N, C-alpha and C positions, 0 to 999 in steps of 0.2 A: 311326910308333908309333901304336897305337890310341888313340882318343878314349874316355875312360871313359864318357861319356855314351852312346856307342854299345854299350858292352859290357853295361851294366846300367841298368835304369830301374825306379824303385820308386814306391809311392804317395806323393803329396805330402799335406801336412796341409790345404791349403786349395785344391786344385784344383777346378775346376768340375765339378759333377756327382758329385764323390766320395761325397757323403752319399745319393745317390739311386740310383745305378747299382750293382748288385751282380751277380755272376755267377749265371746260371740253370743249375742242375745238369742240367736236362733238355734244355737247348740244345746243338747240336753245339759241339765245342771251337772249331772255325773254320768259318764259313760265309762264302762269297764270293758276291756277287750282282752280275751285270752289270757286272763290273769293267773299266774302261778306264784305260790309262795311255799318255800320249804325251810324247815328248821333242821339243819344237818341233813340226815338221810330221810326225814319224815316230810313227805310233801303234803301240806295242809290245804292248799288251794290247787285245783287240778284243772285250770282252764275255765275261768269265770268269765261270762258274757252277760252284761245287763246294763240298763240305764235308769236314770231317775230324772224326769222331766221337771221343768220349773213349776213350782206350786204343788208338786205331788208328794204324797206321803207313802213311802214304800217301806213295809214291814218285812223283815227277815226273821224267819222261825227255823228251829231245827233242833235236834238234840245237842247235848254237850259234846264238844270235840268235832263238830261238823264244819267249823272254819267261819262261823258267822262273825264273831268278834275280831278275828284276823282280817277278814274281808274289810270290815268297817275302819279299823286302824290303817289298812292299806290305802283307803280312800283319801286320807290327808297325809300319807307317808309317815305316820308314827311307827308303822312297820314297813320295811323296805321290801318291795315285790322282787321275786326272783326273776320274773319275766312278764311280759304283757304290757298293756298300756292302760293308764287312768287319766281321763280327760275331765277337767272341771271347768264347765262353761266354755268348752272348746279348747282349753290349754292343757297340753300334754305335760302333767306334773311328773312323769317318768323321764322326761327329756332333761339331761343335765344341764342345759342352757336355760331352762325355766327358773325364774326367781320363785322358788317354792314359797318363801315367806309371803310373797305379794298374793299368792293364791290362798294360802292358809288364812290370810287375813279375812277371808270371806266365808270361812267354814267355822261355825261353832260346834264344840263337842262336849257332851255331858257323858260322864264315865259311870261305871258301876258303882265304884266307891266316889265320895263326894269331892275328895282333893281339894278341900278348903284349907286355907292357912290357920291353924289353930290359934295362933298367937294374935290374930287380927280380928276386929270387929267384923261383923256382916258387911257393913258399909265399905269398909276398907278392902275386903276380899273382892268387892265389886269394882273398886276404883283404882287399884294398884297397876293392873294391866292396861287400863285405859290411859293412865298417866305415863307409864314407862314406855308403852308400845305405841299408842296412838298420839302421845305427846298432848293430850288434853290438859287443860288447867284443872285445878282441883275443884273449882266451883262447877264447871261444866261436867266433869266426871261424877260429882256428887248428885247433880241434877238427873243425869242419865241412870245413874244407879238407883236413885229413889223412885224414878219412874218404873224401872223394872222390878224392884221389890214390890211395889204396889200391884203390878200386873200379876206377879205370883202370890199375892195375898199375905205379904210379910212386910208391909210398910212400918209396922210398929216394932220390928225387931232389928233395926239397923245398928243398934249399940250392942246387941248381944254378941257373945263368942260362940263358935261352932259347938263347943262342948255343952252349952246350955240350950241347944236346940234338938229336937227329935230328929230321927233320920229322914223322915219325909220332909221336914222344914230345911235340913241341910241340903237335900236333893233339889229343892225348889230354889234355895240360894245359888246353887250351882247352875241351875237353868238361867237365873236371873243374871248371873256373872257372864255367861256366854252370850246372853241377849245384849248385855251392855257393850259389847264389841261390835254390835250392829252387823251381824253376819248376813249373808244371802241364803245360807242354808244351815241346817242343824243335823248333826249326827248324835244319835243316842245309843249308847252300849248297855243294854239290859239296865235301864235307869231305875227300875223298881225291884230288881232281884235282891238287893240287900235290905229291903225295908220289911218291917212287921206288916203282915197283911192289912191291918187297919189304917196304915199310913199310905197305902198304895193310891188310894183313890184321889187324894189331893194332888200328887204328882201328875197322874194321868189326866185330871181336869186341866191342869195348866198346858199339857201337851195338846189336848183337844182344842184349847183356845188358840194355841199357835198354829195349828192345822187349819182352823176356821178363818184365821187372819191371812191365809195364804203362804205360810212358811214352808219352804221346801225341806222335807224331812226324810231321813233314812233311819229307821228304828230297828235295832236288833232286840227282840222281846219274846216273852213268854205269855204276855197278856193277849190271849186270843180274842177277847171281848173287845179290847182297843183295836186290834188289827181288823176285825170285822166292821166296827163301827166308823173308824177313822180312816183306815188304809184305803189308798187307791189301787195299790197292787201288793200282793203277798208272794213272797219268795220263800220257798222251802228248800233248805240246804241239808245234805247228809254226805259224809265222807269226803268233803272238799269240793263238792259240785253242786250245781243248782239242779234239783230233781224236778221241780215243778213250779211254775209261777203263774199268776193270773189274778182275777178279781177276787178279793178276799172272801166274800160271801159264797162264791161259787167253789172256791179251792176248799173252804172249811166245810161246806155242806156236801160236796160231791168230788172229792179228790180223785184224780185221774190215775195215779200211780200207787201201787201197793205199799211202797215205803212211806208214802204220805199218809195213806189210810191207817197204816200200823202206828205211825207217830201220833196222829191225831186221836186215835182211839185211846191213847194213854194219857193224853193231856186235856181233852175236852170233857 
């Protein structure tokens, strides 16, 4: 069962740095500088530099074990970086003086597995973090939850339990839950990889709608069609480094690096 602290994070009243660090509207939504991450003796990220601008959709692709999901989880410190900097709207979340919860409140995350509470209805899955973390009353939380269930096409399933939903429906509920926290940006960690092929399309349509509405998104994905159609930038990772990045259509049609060409020849 999902840990509610992993599902939503909000500003604390007395966290360090909360009174002095504020988002910089002129800074990139996400900026990563010389990021390294090791698990024991294994270096998974080997000096990553990239950024995501406001309103941009950045798709990250690469083989299993390339460091994609680790990079994504480092962006909101679900994984602790070994070294380097991560700035969210100009705030350095690797600085121990930063109120991390205050920054995380602006970042929604959708996981590979849906992480819904199985003993709660769909509606309650969307309202519990709003009430506990954002201190919304039940009526307001219900209103926001219902609006987001309608956005993902599940307005009629609010009383259902997760076990009675398909995988695609559960993932759309997970997206609606993240949206109910009203984040500035969304992180998606291979959101369709656990789904049967016929269920993928509905989830991708929801993500396309979010992109069209201007949501800043960083998406780790194997869905090359989505990356080509929706992405503003494509990042190809392998062996813990960024091998190539650029316009998705250009990278997919004419990759500049042999490793990228080899990978794409197997997945396209």
